[in-house]
C-alpha positions in Angstrom: 17.7 25.4 21.6 18.9 23.6 25.4 21.7 21.8 25.8 22.6 19.5 28.2 26.1 18.7 28.7 26.0 15.8 25.2 21.7 16.4 24.8 21.0 19.1 23.0 17.2 19.9 22.4 16.0 22.2 19.7 12.4 23.7 18.4 10.6 26.2 16.0 7.2 27.7 15.4 6.2 29.8 13.0 3.0 30.7 11.1 1.9 31.4 7.8 -0.2 34.0 6.6 -0.8 33.7 2.5 -3.0 35.8 0.5 -3.9 34.2 -3.1 -5.1 36.2 -6.0 -6.6 34.5 -9.1 -8.8 35.3 -11.6 -11.7 34.4 -10.3 -11.8 34.2 -6.6 -8.8 35.7 -4.0 -8.8 33.8 -0.3 -6.5 34.3 2.4 -5.3 32.3 5.1 -3.0 31.0 7.4 -1.7 28.0 9.2 1.3 26.9 12.2 4.5 24.7 11.7 6.9 23.8 14.2 9.6 21.0 14.8 10.8 19.7 17.6 14.3 18.0 17.3 16.7 16.0 20.4 20.5 15.3 19.5 22.8 12.8 21.5 26.2 13.3 20.6 28.0 10.6 21.4 31.8 11.4 20.5 33.4 14.6 18.8 32.7 12.5 15.4 28.9 10.6 15.3 26.0 12.2 16.5 22.3 10.9 16.6 19.1 12.9 16.5 15.3 12.6 16.0 12.8 15.6 15.2 9.1 15.7 14.6 7.2 18.1 12.3 3.9 19.3 12.2 1.4 21.1 9.9 -1.8 22.7 11.6 -3.2 23.6 8.9 -7.4 23.8 7.9 -8.2 21.2 5.2 -9.3 23.6 2.6 -6.3 26.1 2.8 -6.0 27.3 -1.5 -2.3 28.0 -1.2 -1.6 24.5 0.6 -4.1 23.0 -1.8 -1.7 23.9 -4.9 1.1 22.0 -3.4 -0.9 18.6 -2.9 2.7 16.6 -2.2 3.5 19.2 1.1 4.2 17.1 4.0 1.9 17.7 6.4 3.4 15.2 9.2 7.0 14.3 9.5 8.5 11.7 11.9 12.3 11.3 11.6 15.6 9.6 13.3 19.1 9.9 11.8 23.1 9.7 12.4 25.4 12.2 11.9 29.3 12.0 11.3 30.9 15.7 12.0 34.2 14.7 8.9 36.8 17.4 9.0 36.5 20.7 10.5 32.8 22.3 8.2 31.9 18.7 7.0 29.2 16.6 7.8 27.8 13.3 6.7 23.9 12.3 7.2 21.6 9.4 7.2 18.0 9.8 7.8 14.8 8.0 7.7 11.7 9.5 8.0 7.7 8.3 8.0 6.1 11.4 5.9 2.4 12.7 5.6 1.0 14.8 2.8 -2.9 15.9 1.9 -3.2 12.5 0.3 -0.5 9.8 0.9 2.0 8.5 3.7 5.7 7.4 2.4 9.0 6.5 3.5 11.9 8.7 2.4 15.4 7.8 3.4 18.1 10.5 2.7 22.1 10.6 2.8 23.2 13.5 2.4 26.3 15.7 2.5 26.9 19.4 3.6 30.2 21.8 3.7 30.6 24.9 4.7 33.2 26.9 2.8 
């Protein structure tokens, strides 16, 4: 996490170890996933952001083969409106790649903290 005045940069990386026990076969593997996001605070209510996500998995990971729609890569841009004290409304547009396809997505999300 790094903050410089109205800019914020955050990211995370993690390693997933998996072991799959099936009737015919037992296997284990691992992969690395991560993201980096930058955010620009425009004023007390509005901010814009962009995020890149990547999953560094081998093409033959047995666990991920069970999840064909799992997103391997994502590029996302969005805008957030902070409402009241603990509410936010976000609009996001993303380009995604799973194992079998590429697709775009628009998301509208309301978040509240009680």
